[in-house]
C-alpha positions as CSV (number, residue, x, y, z in Angstrom):
1,M,-33.4,19.1,38.7
2,W,-34.3,18.2,42.3
3,K,-32.3,18.1,45.5
4,S,-32.2,14.7,47.2
5,I,-33.2,14.6,50.9
6,F,-30.2,12.6,51.8
7,K,-29.6,11.1,55.3
8,T,-25.9,12.0,55.7
9,S,-23.9,15.1,55.5
10,I,-21.9,13.7,52.6
11,R,-25.1,13.3,50.5
12,N,-26.2,16.8,51.4
13,D,-23.3,18.2,49.4
14,Y,-24.8,17.0,46.2
15,T,-27.9,17.4,44.0
16,C,-29.2,14.8,41.6
17,Q,-30.8,15.1,38.2
18,V,-33.1,12.2,37.2
19,V,-34.5,11.7,33.7
20,N,-36.4,8.9,32.1
21,T,-34.7,8.8,28.7
22,I,-31.2,9.1,27.5
23,D,-32.4,11.7,25.0
24,E,-32.7,14.2,27.8
25,I,-29.1,13.7,28.9
26,D,-26.3,16.0,27.8
27,R,-24.3,13.6,25.7
28,T,-21.0,15.4,26.2
29,L,-21.4,15.4,29.9
30,W,-22.4,11.7,30.0
31,E,-19.5,10.7,27.9
32,Q,-17.1,12.6,30.1
33,L,-18.3,10.8,33.1
34,T,-18.3,7.3,31.5
35,R,-15.1,7.7,29.4
36,D,-13.3,5.0,31.4
37,A,-16.3,3.0,32.4
38,S,-17.9,-0.2,31.0
39,I,-19.2,-0.2,27.4
40,Y,-22.6,-0.8,29.0
41,L,-22.5,2.7,30.4
42,S,-21.6,4.3,27.1
43,Y,-24.1,6.7,25.6
44,L,-24.4,4.8,22.3
45,Y,-25.0,1.5,24.0
46,L,-27.7,2.9,26.3
47,K,-29.3,4.7,23.4
48,A,-29.5,1.4,21.4
49,L,-30.8,-0.6,24.4
50,E,-33.5,2.0,25.1
51,D,-34.6,2.2,21.5
52,G,-34.9,-1.6,21.4
53,M,-36.3,-2.3,24.8
54,S,-38.4,0.8,25.9
55,N,-41.6,-1.2,25.7
56,E,-40.3,-3.8,28.1
57,I,-38.1,-1.8,30.4
58,S,-38.4,1.6,32.1
59,F,-35.1,3.5,32.3
60,K,-33.9,6.2,34.7
61,Y,-30.6,8.0,34.4
62,L,-29.1,9.8,37.3
63,V,-26.5,12.6,37.3
64,F,-25.0,13.9,40.5
65,F,-23.5,17.4,40.8
66,N,-21.3,18.8,43.6
67,K,-21.6,22.2,45.2
68,Q,-19.7,23.8,42.3
69,K,-22.4,22.4,40.0
70,E,-19.8,20.0,38.4
71,A,-21.1,16.6,37.3
72,V,-19.2,14.0,39.3
73,C,-21.3,10.8,39.2
74,C,-23.9,9.1,37.0
75,A,-25.9,5.9,37.3
76,V,-28.3,3.8,35.2
77,L,-31.4,2.2,36.6
78,Q,-33.6,-0.3,34.8
79,I,-37.1,-1.1,36.1
80,V,-38.8,-4.3,35.1
81,S,-42.0,-6.1,36.2
82,F,-42.0,-9.7,37.2
83,K,-44.1,-12.3,39.0
84,L,-43.2,-14.0,42.2
85,A,-42.8,-17.3,40.4
86,E,-39.9,-15.8,38.5
87,L,-38.1,-15.0,41.8
88,I,-38.7,-18.3,43.5
89,Q,-36.6,-20.9,41.7
90,D,-36.5,-24.6,42.3
91,R,-33.4,-24.0,44.4
92,V,-35.6,-22.5,47.1
93,P,-37.1,-25.1,49.6
94,E,-40.8,-25.3,49.3
95,A,-41.4,-24.5,53.0
96,L,-39.5,-21.3,52.6
97,A,-41.2,-20.5,49.2
98,E,-44.6,-20.9,50.9
99,K,-43.6,-18.2,53.5
100,V,-42.7,-15.8,50.7
101,R,-46.0,-16.4,48.9
102,Y,-47.8,-15.6,52.2
103,V,-46.1,-12.2,52.5
104,L,-45.9,-11.3,48.8
105,S,-48.9,-11.8,46.5
106,E,-48.1,-14.5,44.0
107,D,-50.2,-13.1,41.2
108,R,-49.4,-9.4,41.6
109,A,-46.8,-7.9,39.3
110,L,-43.8,-6.7,41.3
111,K,-41.4,-4.0,40.2
112,L,-37.7,-4.5,40.3
113,M,-35.3,-1.6,40.1
114,I,-31.8,-2.6,39.0
115,C,-28.7,-0.5,39.3
116,G,-26.8,-2.1,36.5
117,N,-27.7,-4.0,33.4
118,L,-30.3,-6.8,33.2
119,F,-28.5,-8.3,30.2
120,A,-24.8,-8.0,31.2
121,C,-22.6,-9.2,34.0
122,G,-20.4,-7.0,36.1
123,E,-20.3,-3.5,37.5
124,T,-22.4,-1.7,34.8
125,G,-24.5,0.7,36.8
126,I,-22.3,3.5,38.1
127,A,-19.5,5.7,36.8
128,H,-17.9,8.6,38.6
129,H,-15.2,11.3,38.2
130,S,-11.8,10.6,39.6
131,S,-12.3,13.4,42.2
132,L,-15.1,11.3,43.8
133,S,-14.3,8.1,45.7
134,K,-16.2,4.8,44.8
135,P,-17.7,4.5,48.3
136,I,-19.2,8.0,48.1
137,A,-20.5,7.3,44.6
138,L,-22.2,4.2,45.8
139,S,-23.6,6.1,48.8
140,L,-25.1,8.8,46.5
141,V,-26.8,6.2,44.3
142,S,-28.2,4.2,47.1
143,G,-29.5,7.4,48.7
144,A,-31.3,8.3,45.5
145,I,-32.8,4.9,45.3
146,A,-34.0,5.2,48.9
147,E,-35.8,8.4,48.0
148,M,-37.5,6.7,45.0
149,Y,-38.8,4.2,47.4
150,S,-40.8,7.0,49.1
151,D,-42.8,7.6,45.9
152,K,-46.5,7.6,47.0
153,N,-47.8,6.8,43.5
154,K,-48.9,3.2,43.6
155,Q,-48.1,2.7,39.9
156,N,-44.5,3.8,40.4
157,K,-43.9,1.8,43.6
158,I,-40.7,-0.2,43.5
159,S,-40.9,-3.6,45.2
160,F,-37.2,-4.5,45.1
161,A,-34.0,-2.7,44.4
162,V,-30.9,-4.6,43.3
163,F,-27.3,-3.6,42.8
164,K,-25.6,-5.9,40.4
165,E,-22.9,-7.4,40.1
166,F,-19.7,-6.6,42.0
167,W,-16.3,-8.1,41.3
168,P,-14.4,-9.6,44.3
169,A,-12.0,-6.6,44.4
170,S,-15.0,-4.3,45.0
171,V,-16.8,-6.3,47.7
172,S,-15.0,-4.5,50.6
173,I,-16.7,-1.3,49.3
174,S,-20.0,-2.7,48.1
175,D,-20.6,-4.4,51.5
176,D,-21.3,-0.9,52.8
177,L,-24.8,-1.4,51.3
178,K,-25.5,-3.9,54.1
179,K,-25.5,-0.9,56.5
180,E,-28.5,0.4,54.5
181,S,-30.5,-2.8,55.0
182,F,-29.5,-4.4,51.7
183,K,-29.0,-8.2,51.7
184,D,-26.0,-9.6,49.9
185,F,-26.1,-12.9,47.9
186,Y,-24.1,-14.7,45.2
187,I,-25.3,-16.0,41.9
188,D,-23.7,-18.4,39.5
189,V,-20.1,-17.5,38.7
190,N,-18.9,-15.6,35.7
191,M,-16.5,-17.7,33.6
192,I,-13.5,-15.8,32.3
193,V,-10.7,-16.7,30.1
194,D,-7.4,-14.8,30.6
195,I,-5.9,-14.1,27.2
196,A,-2.1,-14.6,27.4
197,M,0.0,-11.9,25.9
198,E,1.9,-14.4,23.8
199,W,-1.2,-15.6,22.0
200,K,-1.0,-13.9,18.7
201,S,-3.2,-16.4,16.9
202,F,-5.7,-19.2,17.6
203,D,-2.9,-21.7,17.0
204,D,-0.9,-20.2,19.8
205,Y,-3.9,-20.8,22.1
206,L,-4.2,-24.4,21.0
207,N,-0.4,-25.0,21.5
208,A,-0.8,-23.7,25.1
209,M,-3.2,-26.6,25.8
210,N,-2.3,-30.0,27.1
211,T,-2.6,-32.8,24.6
212,K,-6.0,-34.0,25.9
213,Y,-7.8,-30.7,25.4
214,R,-5.9,-29.7,22.3
215,T,-7.2,-33.0,20.7
216,R,-10.7,-32.2,21.9
217,A,-10.5,-28.7,20.4
218,K,-9.4,-30.0,17.1
219,N,-12.1,-32.6,17.1
220,V,-14.7,-29.8,17.6
221,L,-13.2,-27.9,14.7
222,K,-13.2,-31.0,12.5
223,K,-16.9,-31.9,13.3
224,S,-17.9,-28.3,12.7
225,E,-15.9,-27.7,9.5
226,D,-19.1,-27.7,7.4
227,V,-20.5,-24.9,9.6
228,K,-19.6,-21.5,8.1
229,S,-19.6,-18.3,10.1
230,R,-20.6,-14.9,8.8
231,D,-19.9,-11.5,10.3
232,F,-23.3,-9.7,10.1
233,S,-24.0,-6.1,9.3
234,A,-27.0,-4.3,10.6
235,F,-28.7,-5.1,7.2
236,D,-27.9,-8.8,7.7
237,I,-29.4,-8.8,11.2
238,Q,-32.5,-7.2,9.8
239,K,-32.7,-9.7,6.9
240,Y,-32.5,-12.8,9.2
241,S,-34.5,-11.3,12.0
242,E,-37.1,-14.0,12.0
243,Q,-34.5,-16.8,12.2
244,I,-32.6,-14.9,14.9
245,K,-35.8,-14.7,17.0
246,I,-36.5,-18.4,16.6
247,L,-32.9,-19.4,17.5
248,Y,-32.8,-17.1,20.5
249,K,-36.2,-18.5,21.8
250,Q,-34.8,-22.1,21.6
251,V,-32.0,-21.1,24.0
252,L,-34.3,-19.2,26.4
253,Q,-36.6,-22.2,26.6
254,R,-33.7,-24.3,28.0
255,V,-32.3,-21.7,30.4
256,E,-32.9,-22.6,34.0
257,Y,-33.5,-19.0,35.2
258,S,-34.0,-15.8,33.2
259,L,-35.6,-12.6,34.4
260,G,-35.4,-10.7,31.2
261,E,-35.8,-11.4,27.5
262,L,-34.1,-9.2,24.9
263,N,-36.2,-8.0,22.0
264,T,-34.0,-9.3,19.1
265,E,-34.7,-6.1,17.1
266,T,-32.3,-4.5,19.6
267,F,-29.4,-6.2,17.8
268,V,-29.9,-3.9,14.8
269,Y,-29.7,-0.8,17.1
270,F,-26.5,-2.2,18.7
271,K,-24.9,-2.7,15.4
272,N,-25.9,0.7,14.0
273,N,-24.6,2.5,17.1
274,L,-21.6,0.5,18.2
275,K,-20.2,-0.6,14.8
276,D,-17.2,-2.9,15.3
277,D,-17.6,-2.9,19.1
278,F,-20.7,-5.1,18.6
279,V,-19.9,-8.4,16.8
280,F,-22.8,-10.5,15.5
281,T,-21.9,-13.8,14.0
282,G,-24.3,-16.0,12.1
283,Y,-23.6,-19.8,11.7
284,F,-24.8,-21.6,8.6
285,V,-24.9,-25.1,7.2
286,Q,-25.2,-24.6,3.5
287,D,-27.8,-21.8,3.3
288,K,-29.6,-22.7,6.5
289,M,-28.9,-20.5,9.6
290,I,-28.4,-22.8,12.6
291,G,-27.1,-20.4,15.2
292,F,-25.7,-17.0,16.1
293,S,-23.5,-15.4,18.7
294,T,-23.0,-11.8,19.8
295,A,-20.2,-10.1,21.7
296,F,-19.4,-6.6,22.9
297,V,-15.8,-5.5,22.5
298,S,-13.9,-3.1,24.8
299,K,-10.2,-2.3,25.2
300,E,-9.7,-4.8,28.0
301,F,-12.2,-7.6,27.3
302,V,-14.6,-9.3,24.9
303,D,-17.9,-10.0,26.6
304,A,-19.7,-13.0,25.1
305,N,-23.4,-12.1,25.3
306,F,-26.4,-13.6,23.5
307,I,-26.5,-16.8,21.5
308,G,-29.1,-18.7,19.5
309,I,-28.9,-22.3,18.5
310,D,-30.9,-24.8,16.4
311,Y,-30.7,-27.8,18.8
312,D,-31.2,-30.2,15.9
313,Y,-27.7,-29.3,14.8
314,L,-26.1,-29.0,18.3
315,K,-24.5,-32.4,18.9
316,G,-23.7,-33.4,15.3
317,Y,-21.8,-30.2,14.6
318,K,-20.5,-29.5,18.2
319,L,-22.1,-26.1,17.6
320,Y,-21.9,-24.7,21.1
321,Q,-18.3,-25.6,21.6
322,R,-17.5,-24.1,18.2
323,I,-19.1,-20.9,19.3
324,L,-16.9,-20.8,22.4
325,Y,-13.7,-21.4,20.4
326,D,-14.7,-18.6,18.0
327,Y,-15.1,-16.3,21.0
328,V,-11.6,-17.1,22.1
329,A,-10.3,-16.4,18.6
330,L,-12.2,-13.1,18.6
331,A,-10.6,-12.0,21.9
332,I,-7.1,-12.9,20.5
333,I,-7.8,-11.0,17.3
334,K,-9.0,-7.9,19.2
335,G,-6.0,-8.0,21.5
336,T,-8.0,-7.9,24.7
337,Q,-6.8,-9.1,28.1
338,S,-9.7,-11.4,28.8
339,L,-12.9,-13.1,27.4
340,R,-16.0,-13.0,29.6
341,L,-18.1,-16.0,28.9
342,G,-20.8,-15.3,31.5
343,R,-22.8,-17.7,33.6
344,T,-24.1,-21.2,32.9
345,A,-22.4,-24.2,31.3
346,E,-19.4,-23.7,33.7
347,T,-17.9,-27.2,33.0
348,I,-17.9,-26.8,29.2
349,K,-16.5,-23.2,29.5
350,S,-13.7,-24.3,31.8
351,G,-12.8,-26.8,29.1
352,V,-11.8,-23.9,26.8
353,G,-9.8,-22.3,29.6
354,A,-12.3,-20.2,31.6
355,Q,-12.0,-19.7,35.4
356,P,-14.9,-19.0,37.7
357,I,-15.2,-15.5,39.3
358,A,-17.7,-15.0,42.0
359,M,-20.2,-12.2,41.5
360,K,-22.0,-10.5,44.4
361,L,-25.3,-8.7,44.4
362,Y,-27.3,-6.7,46.9
363,T,-31.1,-6.4,47.2
364,R,-33.7,-4.8,49.4
365,H,-37.5,-4.8,49.5
366,R,-39.3,-1.5,50.2
367,N,-40.9,-3.2,53.2
368,C,-38.4,-4.1,56.0
369,I,-40.3,-7.3,57.0
370,S,-40.1,-8.5,53.4
371,T,-36.4,-7.6,53.3
372,E,-35.8,-9.7,56.4
373,L,-37.7,-12.6,54.8
374,M,-35.5,-12.3,51.7
375,G,-32.4,-13.2,53.7
376,P,-33.2,-16.9,53.9
377,V,-34.4,-17.0,50.3
378,L,-31.2,-15.5,49.0
379,N,-29.1,-17.8,51.2
380,A,-31.0,-20.7,49.6
381,I,-30.1,-19.6,46.1
382,K,-26.6,-21.0,46.0
383,P,-24.4,-21.0,42.9
384,K,-24.6,-24.4,41.2
385,E,-21.9,-27.0,41.6
386,Y,-19.8,-27.9,38.6
387,E,-16.7,-29.7,37.5
388,L,-13.7,-27.5,36.8
389,R,-11.5,-28.6,34.0
390,T,-7.8,-27.5,33.4
391,P,-7.0,-27.5,29.7
392,F,-3.7,-25.7,29.8
393,K,-0.2,-27.2,30.3
């Protein structure tokens, strides 16, 4: 355990323990702090993610203690390496991209430290005790990250730090990060379906639609009726591991922007650890696996996560839309308040009832000049435009 050299009197009241593996964390202590937090902060989820991704991602777990030596806050940091080309998208004007290349070496691997989860949307990086306010918790974590910036070991140098991703209700608090030289920016919206209390079955959901979209939904179900879905166990995931990898790769190859790739063997760890809170669905035509979907289930929401698709079967069987409707059915069955469908394909997702929610991030480079340069770059990365559909009466 080490004491952070914090800048403010508030931070001086706390010490911070940092470890590199969840195995070194007191599980009871961690579960007490994260009891009401996101599933992505749960001990079993983090254990599964680390077991599956430790070769690709470095992890750090922070626990903060007050003067009474009581644990009051915890955070998860993920460190990944990336090349400049992965940061500069086609959305950035070439003249601006050239300036970035001049300041930052294009070939050198950069290290990105994320407070949150590379593979999930939302506020998944920090949890704290009710005795600690959210602004102080955020200040403690940002102070710890600032200290990590001062690491003189070149191999451990962090190029960028990122806090991801804050809901609109939290922005008034998270904007405090701008006082510490973080630059804020928006990414593509998170598409979310509110699950009405009166929907007790999928038919109730269909009946809530206007005629046009109810007809479209029934057409999707008709065209995909030869596609059979199977709820996979950990054994099934292992059995079909090669097909799963191929189907996942097909989707990744068509994604416009992706900083991280999940090792598909991690699905087995998720299923073993989370049981019914991780749902893996395989899609088959006869005996051929043509797709899969995954979802994490919490009390309040179902979070649609990874999918895989054989694009030879996409249009003929309306496979993607079928997966979306199955997600809706799952959220209804689980009795959750919402279904989080994530980013991309906004127009299609709005057709099943999803509404866009803006997500805000904050980033800072260890060098103040580079941080200032990032401002125009981040401003150039605007959320994509899309058509919003209104399927309900």
